N, C-alpha and C positions, 0 to 999 in steps of 0.2 A: 416457581421458576421462573424468570425472567424475559420476555419473549424479546429476540435479538433486534429488532423490526427498524433500530436504528443505530448508525456506523460508530455515534457518540459508547454506546455498551459494547460492540465490540473495539472499538478503537483502546478504550480503558481494558476491557479485557487482554489485549496486547500487549499493552505497553505496563502491565501489573507482569506477563509474563517476562519480558524483556529485563522490565528493571529484578526482575528475580532469578536472573540467569539462564532464563532461558530464548534467545533468540527464535534461532529457528521454530521455537515452537510459535509464536507470538509470530512470525512471515507467516505458518499454517495457520494463525486465527485468520491473518488478515486475509488469506485466500478465501477462507469459508465464510467470512465476511462478504466476503464480493460475489463467490457463487449464491450466496443466499438473499442480497440486496442488490445485486448486476454488481455494476463501474460505477464509484463515489471516487470526485474527487479526491477528499481527504484519505480512506482508505487506501485512494494510490500514491498517493504522497505519504503517506506512513511505510507503503511496500518500499518505497524506493529508501526511504529511510536504514532500509535493510536488512540493502543488499548487500554491505558486507561481511554480512555471514549465511550467504545465502550459496548456492553451489554456484559455479563460475559461468556453470552453462544453462543457467536459468535466467542470470541474470541479462546476459543479451539481450531474448527471449522478452523479458518480459518490460526490459525497456523499450522493445522495438512495439510490442503491444499497443503498450500505455503510450506511445509519442503517435502509434496510429490513429487512434482514438480519442486523442486530446481536439479537436475540433467538434466534439461535441459537449464538450464546458463550455458557457461563461465566459468572455475572455479575462475575468478577475481568475479566473480560477485556471484557467490554461494558463496564466501569468503560472500558479504558481507549478502549475507542472511540468512546465519546461523549466522553470527555476529549477527546481528539484533532480529533474533529469542532468540539465549542464553540472549539478552537483555532484551526480553518480557517477559523470565520467572524469571527473577531476582525479 
């Protein structure tokens, strides 16, 4: 069994689920990754990318939570997260 200690494994699984036609399951996988690994910029950016398939009431809360914690990341990761949030609001 592959240990899911790295975000890249979770991201690959989520991408496989999304391209296989189940973006909601991909989003749930990313939520599980966050629960397992903590807040990681690459996981949060992937979550934002899947927001169009998420229930509307979840979207605002998720974006607010991510934005509230953006200062916890190095500057270059903050910029990527803030750009993803901006695109989500377009």
